[in-house]
Structures are given as C-alpha cells and as structure tokens.
LUMTOR-772273 format. One line per 2 residues: number of its first residue (from 1); their letters; for each residue x, y, z of N, C-alpha, C. Coordinates in Angstrom, 3 decimals. Example, Ala and Ser with C-alpha at 12.3 -4.5 7.8 and 13.67 -1.06 7.14 Angstrom:
BEGIN
1 = AS = 13.190 -5.690 7.800 12.300 -4.500 7.800 13.200 -3.300 7.800 ~ 12.850 -2.250 7.080 13.670 -1.060 7.140 12.900 0.030 7.870 $
This chain:
BEGIN
1 = MH = 110.043 129.196 111.370 110.584 128.718 110.381 110.153 129.777 108.805 ~ 111.255 129.801 107.981 110.969 131.004 107.106 110.730 130.099 105.927 $
3 = IL = 109.365 130.295 105.492 108.921 129.486 104.562 108.374 129.800 102.978 ~ 108.821 129.766 102.036 108.258 130.162 100.791 107.347 129.277 100.163 $
5 = IT = 106.758 130.125 99.591 105.507 129.079 99.028 104.901 129.572 97.416 ~ 105.995 128.934 96.102 104.999 129.467 95.118 103.701 129.147 94.654 $
7 = GG = 103.057 129.795 94.068 101.854 129.559 93.961 101.115 130.089 94.916 ~ 101.817 130.536 96.187 100.919 131.226 97.041 99.989 132.367 96.959 $
9 = AG = 99.340 132.683 96.003 98.042 133.533 95.537 96.529 132.362 94.872 ~ 97.560 131.261 95.504 96.099 130.198 93.996 95.190 130.072 95.273 $
11 = FL = 94.341 129.001 95.206 93.076 128.430 96.047 94.202 127.861 97.085 ~ 94.968 126.459 96.789 95.818 126.213 97.647 96.850 126.573 98.880 $
13 = GS = 97.439 127.395 97.804 98.381 127.896 98.466 98.249 129.068 99.394 ~ 97.225 130.140 99.513 96.962 131.255 99.924 96.253 130.392 101.422 $
15 = HL = 95.682 129.172 101.194 94.931 128.422 102.570 96.505 127.766 103.850 ~ 96.955 127.858 102.126 98.450 127.299 103.231 99.475 128.652 103.836 $
17 = CD = 99.392 129.328 103.436 100.004 130.350 104.181 99.224 130.734 105.266 ~ 97.873 130.920 105.122 97.052 131.156 106.487 97.712 130.379 107.334 $
19 = YL = 97.452 128.844 107.064 97.525 127.619 108.330 99.196 127.785 108.603 ~ 100.604 127.968 107.881 101.364 128.031 108.672 101.814 129.437 109.157 $
21 = LE = 100.949 130.275 108.869 101.213 131.894 110.264 100.519 131.903 111.233 ~ 99.280 130.605 110.848 98.853 130.276 112.746 99.350 129.585 113.437 $
23 = QG = 100.746 128.667 112.577 101.347 127.555 113.308 102.619 128.225 114.383 ~ 102.773 130.116 113.553 104.125 130.629 113.810 105.394 130.895 113.208 $
25 = HR = 104.907 130.317 112.160 106.252 130.719 110.805 105.984 131.968 110.324 ~ 107.226 132.625 109.725 107.372 133.665 108.490 106.482 132.846 107.433 $
27 = VT = 105.940 133.725 106.551 105.820 132.738 104.943 106.172 134.365 104.303 ~ 106.411 133.615 103.159 106.810 134.759 101.850 105.887 133.862 100.811 $
29 = AM = 105.346 134.310 100.360 103.681 134.142 99.208 104.747 134.332 97.511 ~ 104.588 133.845 96.563 105.484 134.187 95.460 104.537 133.521 94.436 $
31 = DN = 104.046 134.154 93.763 102.984 134.268 92.747 103.035 135.041 91.581 ~ 102.615 134.643 89.699 102.456 135.245 88.816 101.429 135.866 88.738 $
33 = LL = 100.432 135.740 89.636 99.099 135.941 88.651 98.134 135.652 87.860 ~ 99.263 134.149 87.026 98.546 134.122 85.765 96.962 133.065 86.541 $
35 = TG = 97.258 132.454 87.206 95.806 131.621 88.190 94.958 132.182 89.337 ~ 96.437 132.678 90.030 96.288 133.359 91.444 95.613 134.656 91.817 $
37 = NV = 95.678 135.335 92.969 94.894 136.334 93.000 95.277 137.012 94.266 ~ 95.706 138.306 94.498 96.110 138.896 95.797 94.822 138.711 96.600 $
39 = DN = 93.733 138.725 96.126 92.367 138.920 96.708 92.271 137.998 98.238 ~ 93.354 136.531 97.621 92.996 135.606 98.194 93.822 135.816 99.437 $
41 = LS = 94.709 136.628 99.633 95.724 137.347 100.685 95.527 138.357 101.365 ~ 94.549 138.902 100.770 94.244 140.716 101.089 93.600 140.589 102.832 $
43 = HI = 92.976 139.373 103.618 92.918 139.105 104.445 94.206 138.840 105.790 ~ 95.183 139.273 104.932 96.324 138.560 106.282 96.716 139.858 106.251 $
45 = RS = 97.205 139.850 107.451 97.575 142.053 108.224 98.930 141.153 109.045 ~ 99.340 139.978 108.956 100.265 139.723 110.069 101.683 140.173 109.233 $
47 = PE = 102.532 140.836 110.554 104.056 141.535 109.731 104.994 140.197 109.662 ~ 104.678 139.002 109.897 105.376 138.214 109.336 105.175 136.803 107.895 $
49 = FS = 104.003 137.789 107.122 104.039 137.715 105.846 104.364 138.584 104.815 ~ 104.783 138.333 103.738 105.353 139.305 102.631 104.595 138.220 101.317 $
51 = FI = 104.346 139.343 100.269 104.051 138.644 99.008 104.882 139.641 97.937 ~ 105.224 137.953 96.821 106.614 138.452 95.730 105.330 138.373 94.860 $
53 = RY = 105.913 139.683 93.838 104.669 139.131 92.836 106.538 138.548 91.287 ~ 106.185 137.113 91.065 107.336 137.016 90.144 106.798 135.296 89.339 $
55 = DV = 107.472 135.316 88.727 107.023 134.231 87.866 108.634 133.515 87.819 ~ 108.130 132.071 88.410 108.890 131.177 89.149 109.844 130.726 87.755 $
57 = TN = 109.530 130.488 86.591 109.882 129.990 85.389 111.382 130.609 85.207 ~ 111.530 131.585 85.750 112.972 132.125 85.832 113.824 132.321 87.352 $
59 = FI = 114.746 132.361 87.346 115.895 132.140 87.858 115.086 132.656 89.487 ~ 115.035 131.955 90.708 114.722 132.863 91.624 115.759 132.931 92.955 $
61 = YV = 115.462 134.226 93.190 116.764 134.715 94.406 115.640 135.757 95.402 ~ 115.939 134.785 96.283 115.790 135.810 97.936 117.006 135.853 98.409 $
63 = QD = 116.670 137.209 98.842 117.864 137.462 99.990 118.037 136.772 101.425 ~ 116.583 136.927 102.196 116.987 136.360 103.488 117.040 134.693 103.277 $
65 = QV = 117.204 134.309 104.893 117.519 132.996 104.601 115.983 132.417 104.204 ~ 116.089 131.316 103.897 114.595 130.323 103.509 115.062 128.701 104.265 $
67 = DF = 114.323 128.689 105.454 113.906 127.452 105.810 113.640 126.345 105.003 ~ 112.155 126.245 104.312 111.611 125.403 103.192 111.218 126.095 102.550 $
69 = VM = 111.213 124.976 101.155 109.901 125.728 99.676 109.133 124.984 100.164 ~ 108.271 125.806 99.471 107.240 124.570 98.859 106.407 125.198 97.390 $
71 = HF = 106.528 124.419 96.876 106.824 124.545 95.441 105.409 124.195 94.426 ~ 104.198 125.167 94.933 102.601 125.149 94.177 102.415 125.693 93.613 $
73 = AS = 103.215 126.124 92.711 103.176 127.103 91.458 102.590 126.528 90.041 ~ 101.596 126.441 89.635 100.762 125.643 88.412 99.816 125.785 87.919 $
75 = PA = 99.212 126.348 86.333 97.733 126.156 86.342 97.722 124.512 86.971 ~ 95.886 124.378 87.480 95.698 123.629 88.016 94.280 122.765 87.634 $
77 = SP = 93.629 123.256 87.000 92.302 122.964 86.334 92.502 122.927 84.943 ~ 91.720 121.655 84.279 91.594 121.732 82.506 91.610 122.847 82.011 $
79 = FD = 90.666 123.462 82.623 90.435 124.939 82.097 91.689 126.204 82.096 ~ 92.344 125.561 82.970 93.682 126.731 82.758 95.006 125.697 82.010 $
81 = YL = 94.900 124.764 82.639 96.468 124.367 81.946 96.515 123.923 80.259 ~ 94.751 124.204 79.641 94.696 123.635 78.621 94.732 125.241 77.571 $
83 = KF = 94.087 126.330 78.487 94.593 127.740 78.039 95.629 128.106 77.900 ~ 96.876 127.638 78.920 98.054 127.805 79.083 99.246 126.445 79.332 $
85 = PI = 99.095 125.617 78.002 99.958 124.291 78.074 101.419 124.639 78.056 ~ 101.844 125.526 77.078 103.290 125.570 77.338 103.924 126.127 78.646 $
87 = HT = 103.285 127.257 79.546 103.520 127.257 80.691 103.245 126.615 81.862 ~ 102.480 125.840 81.496 102.172 124.531 82.509 103.479 123.544 82.528 $
89 = LK = 103.422 123.511 81.549 104.828 122.559 81.440 106.261 123.269 81.795 ~ 106.353 124.354 81.532 107.452 125.399 82.026 107.373 125.663 83.599 $
91 = VG = 106.221 125.780 84.255 106.519 125.935 85.008 106.587 124.296 86.397 ~ 106.544 123.375 84.998 106.751 122.004 86.027 108.134 121.645 86.052 $
93 = AH = 108.471 122.307 84.437 110.050 121.630 84.502 110.479 122.699 84.897 ~ 111.349 124.040 84.400 112.098 125.421 84.503 111.666 125.650 86.380 $
95 = GT = 110.106 126.032 86.282 110.206 126.115 87.530 110.097 125.137 88.978 ~ 110.259 124.077 88.805 110.791 123.092 89.835 111.949 122.840 89.937 $
97 = HN = 112.750 122.976 88.770 114.335 123.049 88.700 114.797 124.195 89.663 ~ 114.120 125.515 89.157 114.731 127.411 90.042 114.207 126.857 91.175 $
99 = AL = 113.168 126.101 92.181 112.685 125.910 93.264 113.562 124.839 93.958 ~ 114.224 123.616 93.290 114.793 123.529 94.394 116.412 124.032 93.938 $
101 = GL = 116.723 124.912 93.295 117.741 125.293 93.175 117.549 125.852 94.164 ~ 116.746 127.106 94.244 116.997 127.866 96.048 116.743 127.273 97.522 $
103 = AK = 116.154 125.965 97.074 115.921 125.181 98.328 117.705 124.564 98.540 ~ 118.628 124.062 97.211 119.608 124.075 97.782 120.302 125.025 98.082 $
105 = AK = 120.423 125.992 97.627 121.249 127.190 97.817 121.171 127.087 99.085 ~ 120.043 127.726 99.869 119.516 127.834 101.379 119.931 126.876 101.672 $
107 = GA = 120.416 125.682 101.796 120.468 124.612 103.007 118.590 124.589 103.291 ~ 117.922 124.433 102.773 116.397 124.326 103.249 115.790 123.321 102.609 $
109 = KF = 114.690 123.256 103.197 113.888 121.495 102.924 112.765 121.833 101.930 ~ 112.572 121.171 100.962 111.566 121.070 99.936 110.585 120.628 99.711 $
111 = LL = 109.344 120.891 99.259 107.985 120.024 99.432 107.187 120.316 97.821 ~ 107.006 119.486 97.025 106.958 119.431 95.628 104.899 119.352 95.899 $
113 = AS = 103.776 120.303 95.203 102.673 119.570 95.020 102.231 119.286 93.744 ~ 102.317 117.263 93.644 102.080 116.562 92.785 100.444 116.560 92.916 $
115 = TS = 100.570 115.350 92.291 98.989 115.269 91.882 98.467 113.828 91.743 ~ 97.174 113.660 91.682 96.801 112.632 91.579 96.601 112.155 89.939 $
117 = EV = 96.799 113.396 89.318 97.016 112.878 87.427 98.402 112.184 87.320 ~ 98.957 112.192 88.180 100.468 111.219 87.494 100.038 109.877 87.502 $
119 = YG = 98.358 109.713 87.915 98.096 108.264 87.667 96.871 108.125 86.606 ~ 97.075 109.454 85.737 96.542 109.283 84.666 94.889 108.839 84.708 $
121 = DP = 94.441 108.149 83.474 93.089 107.500 83.744 93.783 105.695 84.553 ~ 93.483 105.710 85.518 94.040 104.630 86.287 93.458 103.583 86.030 $
123 = LV = 94.352 102.212 86.050 94.196 100.708 85.695 94.178 100.422 87.364 ~ 94.658 100.554 88.315 94.632 100.308 89.063 93.568 100.962 90.387 $
125 = HP = 92.905 100.193 91.203 92.136 100.930 91.800 91.876 100.318 93.223 ~ 91.821 101.160 94.532 92.106 102.838 94.446 93.712 103.030 94.152 $
127 = QP = 94.169 104.199 93.570 95.483 104.229 93.822 96.480 104.375 94.935 ~ 97.233 103.518 95.081 98.918 103.730 96.044 99.636 104.577 95.065 $
129 = ET = 100.866 104.885 95.943 101.922 105.566 95.606 102.348 104.588 94.617 ~ 102.282 103.368 94.667 103.437 102.621 94.065 102.914 102.394 92.631 $
131 = YW = 101.680 102.623 91.799 101.320 102.407 91.149 101.839 103.896 90.080 ~ 102.193 103.398 88.726 103.417 103.971 87.973 102.017 104.930 87.271 $
133 = GN = 101.020 104.574 86.913 99.857 105.575 86.095 100.069 105.231 84.820 ~ 98.552 105.699 84.510 98.695 105.002 82.511 98.255 106.765 82.299 $
135 = VN = 99.593 107.088 81.936 98.890 108.447 81.018 99.453 108.644 79.508 ~ 98.156 109.763 79.475 99.073 109.685 77.725 99.715 110.767 77.627 $
137 = PI = 100.772 110.597 76.971 102.063 111.703 77.064 101.418 112.968 76.351 ~ 100.741 112.970 75.262 100.208 113.715 73.649 99.077 113.657 74.144 $
139 = GI = 98.941 113.267 75.123 96.759 113.946 74.499 96.619 115.029 75.420 ~ 95.712 115.812 75.576 95.748 116.862 75.836 95.844 117.450 77.370 $
141 = RG = 95.393 116.419 78.067 95.777 116.390 79.892 97.243 116.399 80.189 ~ 97.835 115.685 78.799 99.534 115.490 79.230 100.161 116.198 79.311 $
143 = VY = 100.026 117.874 79.386 100.381 119.175 79.524 100.793 119.149 80.689 ~ 99.715 118.972 81.751 99.445 118.876 82.977 100.343 117.459 83.578 $
145 = DE = 99.650 116.572 83.055 100.339 115.441 83.831 101.527 115.051 83.626 ~ 102.110 114.976 82.764 103.562 114.934 82.584 104.793 116.193 83.022 $
147 = AK = 103.875 117.102 83.159 104.628 118.292 83.556 104.831 118.090 85.821 ~ 103.646 117.063 85.978 103.765 117.142 87.292 104.883 115.483 87.551 $
149 = RF = 104.757 114.783 86.217 105.712 113.253 86.831 107.039 113.857 86.215 ~ 107.374 114.914 85.407 108.919 115.351 85.124 109.136 116.245 86.336 $
151 = AE = 108.006 116.902 87.746 108.286 117.321 88.704 108.798 116.564 90.006 ~ 108.206 115.172 89.880 108.339 114.394 90.518 109.753 113.686 90.443 $
153 = AI = 110.494 113.302 89.026 111.623 112.723 88.999 112.443 113.708 89.304 ~ 112.637 115.312 88.954 113.600 115.879 89.494 114.215 116.456 91.092 $
155 = TM = 112.959 115.980 92.002 112.593 116.148 92.627 113.573 115.089 93.539 ~ 113.232 114.092 93.056 113.553 112.818 93.793 115.418 112.679 92.915 $
157 = AY = 115.693 113.196 92.337 116.917 113.256 91.575 117.648 114.300 92.501 ~ 117.309 115.610 93.170 117.744 116.557 93.900 118.222 115.689 95.341 $
159 = HR = 117.094 115.128 95.493 117.275 114.544 96.586 118.260 113.281 96.869 ~ 118.470 112.467 95.847 119.232 111.452 95.646 120.398 111.856 95.610 $
161 = YH = 120.762 112.777 94.770 121.963 113.352 94.441 122.758 114.500 94.669 ~ 122.057 114.939 94.978 122.425 116.529 96.177 122.251 115.753 97.481 $
163 = GL = 121.169 114.922 98.108 121.361 114.991 99.195 120.167 115.804 100.105 ~ 119.547 116.838 99.184 118.321 117.393 99.502 117.119 116.880 100.478 $
165 = DT = 116.690 117.304 101.546 115.203 116.658 101.954 114.287 117.191 101.293 ~ 113.684 116.312 100.709 112.406 116.737 99.766 111.216 115.681 100.131 $
167 = KI = 109.878 116.348 99.714 108.860 115.903 99.958 107.985 116.148 99.113 ~ 107.208 115.013 98.194 106.221 114.678 97.704 104.868 114.768 97.493 $
169 = VR = 104.093 115.310 97.754 102.317 114.863 98.420 102.036 115.112 96.712 ~ 100.821 113.474 96.558 99.901 113.859 95.452 98.543 114.335 96.009 $
171 = IF = 98.258 115.194 95.298 97.052 115.836 95.944 95.774 115.185 94.796 ~ 94.551 114.892 95.920 93.583 114.482 95.102 92.590 115.500 95.197 $
173 = NT = 91.646 115.440 94.281 90.457 116.587 94.301 89.992 116.690 95.671 ~ 90.530 118.381 96.020 90.527 119.601 97.034 89.276 120.689 96.739 $
175 = FG = 88.255 120.942 97.417 87.591 121.771 97.463 87.627 122.898 98.350 ~ 86.517 124.119 98.196 87.098 124.951 98.971 86.701 126.075 98.937 $
177 = PR = 86.121 127.070 100.065 86.450 128.595 99.621 87.665 129.119 99.117 ~ 87.407 129.826 98.154 88.910 130.531 97.557 89.038 129.889 95.732 $
179 = MR = 88.096 129.275 95.722 88.222 128.539 94.022 87.730 129.522 93.263 ~ 88.214 130.110 92.075 87.864 130.709 91.146 86.358 130.529 90.297 $
181 = VE = 85.511 131.033 90.497 84.465 130.909 89.667 84.286 130.284 88.622 ~ 85.486 130.384 87.537 85.597 130.372 86.077 86.891 128.877 86.419 $
183 = DG = 86.843 128.292 87.635 87.684 127.253 87.389 88.045 126.642 86.820 ~ 86.759 125.561 86.542 86.358 124.990 85.389 86.019 123.542 85.610 $
185 = RA = 86.509 123.642 87.208 86.742 122.410 87.996 85.213 121.858 88.286 ~ 85.298 120.459 88.687 83.358 119.874 88.740 82.680 121.043 90.199 $
187 = VP = 83.302 121.481 91.240 82.659 121.322 92.246 82.518 123.236 92.123 ~ 83.617 123.837 91.948 82.992 125.432 91.534 82.011 125.674 90.335 $
189 = NF = 82.127 124.822 89.088 81.238 124.641 87.995 79.884 124.566 88.563 ~ 79.479 123.509 89.574 78.091 123.261 89.988 77.697 124.157 91.028 $
191 = IN = 78.578 124.686 91.767 78.210 125.427 92.622 77.940 126.582 91.868 ~ 78.250 127.081 91.070 78.360 128.718 90.698 76.959 128.322 89.860 $
193 = QA = 76.607 126.966 88.983 75.341 127.209 88.329 74.304 127.187 88.912 ~ 74.333 126.287 90.286 73.354 125.813 91.168 72.579 127.321 91.962 $
195 = IH = 73.771 128.073 92.418 73.012 129.102 92.828 72.532 130.382 91.851 ~ 72.817 130.225 90.493 72.280 130.756 89.377 71.134 130.260 88.948 $
197 = NQ = 70.558 128.978 89.528 69.769 128.317 88.813 69.666 128.093 87.499 ~ 71.408 127.730 86.754 71.674 127.254 85.619 71.314 126.089 85.607 $
199 = DI = 71.602 125.645 84.225 71.693 124.206 83.792 73.209 123.520 85.077 ~ 72.959 122.454 85.361 74.706 122.169 85.346 74.785 121.162 84.592 $
201 = TV = 76.099 121.723 84.302 77.382 120.833 83.230 77.573 119.652 83.588 ~ 77.665 118.107 83.507 77.825 116.980 83.918 78.574 116.605 82.538 $
203 = FG = 79.806 115.839 82.017 80.343 115.371 81.230 80.500 114.067 81.455 ~ 79.868 113.772 79.967 79.950 111.901 80.356 78.456 111.937 80.738 $
205 = DG = 78.184 110.722 81.164 76.832 110.092 82.272 77.095 110.327 83.061 ~ 77.902 111.199 83.881 78.373 111.365 85.319 78.439 110.184 86.355 $
207 = SQ = 78.980 108.932 85.077 79.200 108.126 86.349 80.594 108.009 86.833 ~ 81.454 108.798 85.917 83.389 108.595 86.466 83.032 109.527 87.872 $
209 = TR = 83.793 108.912 88.371 84.299 108.422 90.587 85.604 109.681 90.206 ~ 84.982 110.686 91.175 86.199 111.005 92.210 85.944 111.247 93.657 $
211 = SF = 87.328 111.453 94.227 87.596 111.708 95.556 87.745 112.748 95.885 ~ 86.388 113.702 96.799 86.765 115.186 97.010 86.970 115.305 98.435 $
213 = GY = 87.918 116.266 98.797 88.605 116.551 100.043 88.555 117.780 100.114 ~ 87.804 118.449 101.838 87.771 119.534 101.653 89.423 120.355 102.006 $
215 = VS = 89.345 121.151 101.831 91.241 122.429 101.842 91.512 122.001 102.871 ~ 90.724 122.344 104.512 90.923 122.459 105.816 92.589 120.641 106.188 $
217 = DL = 91.199 120.094 105.067 91.698 118.990 106.133 93.154 118.447 105.395 ~ 93.538 118.640 103.957 94.684 118.701 102.874 95.862 119.644 103.647 $
219 = VA = 95.156 120.838 103.978 96.830 121.749 104.890 96.968 120.893 105.703 ~ 96.076 120.737 106.685 96.596 119.628 107.654 97.547 118.703 107.642 $
221 = GL = 97.256 117.918 106.322 98.182 116.369 105.769 99.269 117.190 105.354 ~ 99.447 118.367 104.782 100.374 118.693 104.126 101.583 119.022 105.392 $
223 = YK = 100.898 120.200 106.617 101.839 120.396 107.105 102.588 118.696 108.277 ~ 101.679 117.801 108.124 102.141 116.387 108.942 103.494 116.595 108.385 $
225 = LM = 103.363 115.935 106.842 104.354 115.495 105.307 105.308 116.661 105.763 ~ 105.178 117.851 106.099 106.087 118.654 105.907 107.548 118.124 107.425 $
227 = MS = 106.799 117.876 108.560 107.286 117.967 109.524 107.782 116.178 109.689 ~ 107.383 115.313 108.278 108.014 114.092 108.631 109.330 113.981 107.929 $
229 = DQ = 109.881 112.416 108.007 110.962 112.285 107.417 110.748 111.630 106.101 ~ 109.674 111.694 105.531 109.387 110.764 104.032 109.363 111.509 103.367 $
231 = NE = 110.391 111.051 102.121 110.916 111.669 100.792 110.298 110.996 99.456 ~ 109.755 110.119 99.842 108.833 109.663 98.572 106.951 109.734 98.344 $
233 = PV = 106.702 109.670 97.484 105.202 110.386 97.652 104.607 109.905 98.243 ~ 103.656 111.376 99.116 102.583 110.570 100.219 101.370 110.681 99.335 $
235 = NI = 100.011 110.053 98.686 98.506 110.746 98.991 97.911 110.993 100.277 ~ 97.458 112.825 99.530 96.733 113.328 100.893 95.516 113.500 99.758 $
237 = GN = 94.116 112.969 100.253 92.717 112.733 99.799 91.750 112.345 100.990 ~ 90.742 112.558 100.270 89.685 111.988 100.847 89.314 110.548 100.253 $
239 = PQ = 89.337 109.062 100.933 89.106 108.091 99.897 87.510 107.634 99.740 ~ 86.474 108.765 100.246 84.898 108.483 99.989 84.975 108.843 98.655 $
241 = EL = 84.513 107.783 97.704 84.482 107.904 96.596 82.896 108.499 95.818 ~ 82.736 109.502 95.206 81.430 109.793 94.417 81.614 109.960 93.079 $
243 = TV = 80.261 109.785 92.462 80.459 109.533 90.786 80.072 111.604 90.777 ~ 80.278 112.092 89.705 80.006 113.166 89.007 78.764 113.867 89.395 $
245 = KE = 77.628 112.546 88.917 76.437 112.915 88.649 75.831 113.079 90.499 ~ 76.891 112.184 91.285 76.308 112.140 92.738 76.078 113.666 93.243 $
247 = MA = 77.782 114.065 92.958 78.293 115.419 93.292 77.107 116.393 93.145 ~ 76.418 116.613 91.195 75.848 117.542 91.212 74.626 117.590 91.729 $
249 = ET = 74.273 116.492 91.969 73.430 116.499 92.502 72.845 116.819 94.243 ~ 73.840 116.466 94.861 74.364 116.809 96.313 74.070 118.395 96.525 $
251 = IV = 74.691 119.068 95.708 75.057 120.261 95.198 73.612 121.502 95.094 ~ 72.797 120.825 94.108 71.881 121.180 93.666 70.456 121.254 94.830 $
253 = KL = 70.511 119.800 95.388 69.801 119.952 97.175 70.442 121.019 97.992 ~ 72.032 121.065 98.356 72.309 121.883 99.439 71.997 123.810 98.963 $
255 = TN = 72.075 123.605 97.707 71.064 125.009 97.555 70.047 125.257 97.193 ~ 69.080 124.347 97.288 67.757 124.694 96.708 67.437 125.088 95.605 $
257 = SK = 68.354 124.549 94.465 68.254 125.249 93.271 67.393 124.804 92.457 ~ 66.884 125.432 91.194 65.998 124.999 90.599 66.847 124.518 88.961 $
259 = SK = 68.337 123.889 89.567 69.061 123.643 88.115 68.144 122.374 87.672 ~ 68.490 122.273 86.474 68.752 121.011 85.801 69.943 120.339 85.237 $
261 = IV = 70.536 118.581 85.719 71.009 118.261 85.262 71.399 118.319 83.506 ~ 72.443 118.143 82.745 72.430 118.612 80.863 73.779 117.691 80.814 $
263 = YQ = 73.996 116.988 79.865 74.830 116.076 79.547 75.674 116.590 78.328 ~ 77.200 116.377 78.301 78.127 116.543 77.387 78.959 115.435 77.379 $
265 = DL = 79.427 115.381 76.129 80.665 114.685 75.715 81.649 114.556 76.716 ~ 82.219 113.914 76.986 83.454 113.534 77.892 84.484 113.791 76.927 $
267 = PE = 85.377 114.824 78.199 86.683 115.329 77.203 87.705 114.172 77.416 ~ 88.537 114.771 75.971 89.682 113.719 75.764 90.201 113.048 77.153 $
269 = DD = 90.646 111.937 77.315 91.579 111.027 78.565 90.877 111.600 80.130 ~ 89.358 111.752 80.081 88.969 112.397 81.451 89.221 110.687 82.190 $
271 = PK = 89.340 110.827 83.590 89.876 109.962 84.196 88.225 108.910 84.008 ~ 88.134 107.662 84.757 86.445 107.026 84.166 86.679 106.857 86.239 $
273 = IR = 87.708 106.753 86.919 87.839 106.644 88.113 88.978 107.059 88.940 ~ 88.799 107.348 90.460 89.727 107.955 90.928 89.424 108.327 92.460 $
275 = QP = 90.805 107.440 93.384 90.620 107.355 95.375 91.477 106.906 95.455 ~ 91.995 107.650 95.799 93.041 107.252 96.960 93.170 106.446 97.623 $
277 = DI = 94.666 105.289 98.035 95.057 104.737 98.774 95.945 105.488 99.844 ~ 95.282 106.046 101.246 95.112 106.750 101.794 96.231 106.072 103.211 $
279 = SK = 96.697 104.507 103.162 97.071 103.174 104.055 98.225 104.480 104.219 ~ 99.064 105.060 103.741 100.707 105.254 104.057 100.561 106.186 104.310 $
281 = AK = 99.270 107.738 104.517 99.550 108.881 105.141 98.784 108.056 106.420 ~ 98.536 107.099 106.389 97.728 106.762 107.839 98.564 106.622 108.502 $
283 = RV = 99.181 105.486 108.142 100.564 104.712 108.663 101.608 105.591 109.479 ~ 101.978 106.564 107.964 103.382 107.378 108.242 103.305 108.963 108.947 $
285 = LD = 102.009 109.510 108.543 101.833 110.810 109.248 100.565 110.654 109.961 ~ 99.887 109.469 110.659 98.680 109.849 111.230 97.925 110.605 111.098 $
287 = WE = 97.481 110.336 109.869 96.525 111.484 108.911 95.126 110.794 108.843 ~ 94.046 111.336 108.460 93.110 110.936 107.281 92.177 112.359 107.566 $
289 = PK = 91.393 112.273 106.671 90.003 113.535 106.224 89.777 112.743 107.393 ~ 88.907 114.574 108.141 88.004 114.778 109.394 86.599 115.227 108.826 $
291 = VP = 86.986 116.256 107.768 85.591 117.030 107.346 85.145 116.061 106.162 ~ 83.216 115.956 106.581 82.496 115.322 105.922 82.535 116.122 104.649 $
293 = VR = 82.294 115.295 103.352 81.480 116.550 102.055 81.297 117.087 102.107 ~ 79.450 116.618 103.024 78.932 117.395 103.245 78.484 118.735 103.635 $
295 = EG = 79.851 118.791 104.733 80.210 119.849 105.566 81.227 120.735 104.964 ~ 81.793 119.781 104.110 82.746 121.280 103.360 81.888 121.280 102.272 $
297 = LE = 81.269 120.911 101.593 80.062 121.810 100.155 79.355 122.923 101.248 ~ 78.376 122.938 102.460 78.049 123.616 102.900 78.584 125.210 103.227 $
299 = KT = 80.476 124.813 103.795 81.011 126.165 103.568 81.935 126.420 102.600 ~ 81.545 126.141 101.583 81.831 126.209 99.871 80.738 127.228 99.860 $
301 = IE = 79.718 126.789 99.460 78.295 127.586 98.981 78.335 128.298 99.604 ~ 78.438 128.580 101.261 78.520 130.272 101.726 79.366 130.826 101.135 $
303 = WF = 80.736 130.277 101.358 81.664 131.454 100.430 81.199 131.561 98.880 ~ 80.649 131.351 98.024 80.491 131.165 96.597 79.071 131.977 96.272 $
305 = VK = 77.993 131.788 97.579 77.118 133.045 97.501 77.761 134.406 97.975 ~ 78.870 134.288 98.827 79.010 135.500 99.748 79.659 136.431 98.449 $
307 = HS = 80.789 135.504 97.716 81.435 135.984 96.571 80.416 136.668 95.120 ~ 79.435 135.572 95.093 78.548 136.075 94.084 77.843 137.666 94.519 $
309 = QR = 77.356 137.776 95.460 76.541 138.743 95.884 77.578 140.084 95.781 ~ 78.973 139.995 96.393 80.123 141.010 95.921 80.103 141.387 94.776 $
311 = A = 80.291 140.414 93.460 80.471 141.025 92.228 79.634 141.735 91.223 $
C-alpha cells in the first residue's frame, strides 16, 4: 500500500513510518514541523519513503494514488497545545476534515490518532471505549481534548454518511526514543532532569496515575487496527497503572541520579487517574502490550543520554 502519514515527523509518526516500511509498504510523511523534526526521519534510506513539508489545515493534494491516510498531525503535549491553542483546534477540525477529504477522493482507508484525553478527568475507571468522558470544554486543556473529540465525530460522520472505511485509535500515554527533550510530558521531563542531576518536577502530590506504554507496542497495535474491520474507537495502551511519583522514583533509580523530587501545584483539569480498558483490543485485535515499563524506560534513557551527549 501507499500510506500517507500526517504528522509523520513527530515522535509517534516517525516510528510508524519505520514500522510500515519494514512491512513492505510505501510511505509518505507529511508534517509542517511545528512540533515534529526531520531528524526523526533522517535515518530512513528507503526509496519507498518520501517527505512533504506541509500544513494539513490547508487543502491536501497528493498526485499519486493513496491507499491509506493516517492522521497523526497535532501538538500532543500540554506544553505544545497550550503554546499553540488555535492551531491545535484547527488541526483537529480543518486538518481532520482535509485528511478525510483526501481519503474520500482517493478511495483510501483512514485512521485517526485520537487520545485518552477524550475521557478528560474520568469518573469511570478503567476507561472503556463506551465511556463518554468528563471534559471541561472551556478549560485550558480543552483545546486538545475537544479538538480530538471533534475529530472523532467527523471521522464517524464520514464513515456513516460517505461510507468511508475509518478507524479510530485512542492512544494512552506512550513513551520511547525520539521524544523531544522539551516535550513537557512526564517521562521525557523526568529523564532529562535525572540525567543532569536536576530536581525532578512532579505536579501535585504525585499520587495521580498514568498508564505508560512503550512505543513499539503502540505501533504494533496500530498496524493490527489498520488491518482490521473495526470502525469504532479502540483503546491502545498499557493497563499497568503507576503513580507519577512512582514513575519519577523509577527513573531516578534507573539513571543512578542524584536528583531530588520536588513538588509543584497541579495544573488545571489535570486528570487524577488514567488507565485503559483494553479488553476490546484483546478481543478484536488480539493485541496487548509486551514490553515491560522498566525495559522500555531503559531503552528510552539510553536514547536520551546519547542525544544529550550530542547536543
């Protein structure tokens, strides 16, 4: 297949490019480089790969036949979407509409990268796909949450109205190599602070939970979803729930760091709990995570150390 990946120079998009090329597909990555980086793709030497620098909030035209559109374009960390709130909303609305329009014009299948953030600060735990969420639409995080919720709505509308073969993945916290040092999320923040023996910044008292999954597991799940007949959302994430404090302590230990954990006020609308119910992914995709969190952290720390030494 010829697969177009919007946001292809980002953390997840670049790993997806690698995986799809390994599976024998032709891949075109599209990215405006607002938060993506071409360095994430610089190792690719395949003649089956191409890169287009483009902002998908504008009309998307691709001359060649496209068999699958995977829409991953969007700022994804609180640091980024609070810095670019309007663009985050635009890429969720206009960008998704344009990507769906391309898929329709080409007769292609479509996959939307949605997020566990559609569940907001959940009142149901763990979160199944049937849960509608608890989101503050006018809070500071609402620009990302509502952009993704709208993206899901228009994706399902294209499926129902136009008969487009669409997939929706709700991605839970994912980490691995190629995360930006200044990403702002817990794992890259903690690793960067730990390898430099700086204070580890934990928001709140650290008792809020997250479910951290390694990037190779996510990409394998994405591919299974691509090849499935599922049209409604599927959670992909690691159901192993950790407190943020436990994650910070684990990273300090793995890096032999002298860092101390310090606490700051919890940001507005920061979710208190987060854990995927992956029973649907197990049942319909035969998927579940395989990489233990500790093993994934060791690989990620190794990448951050090498990246830090080059800087």
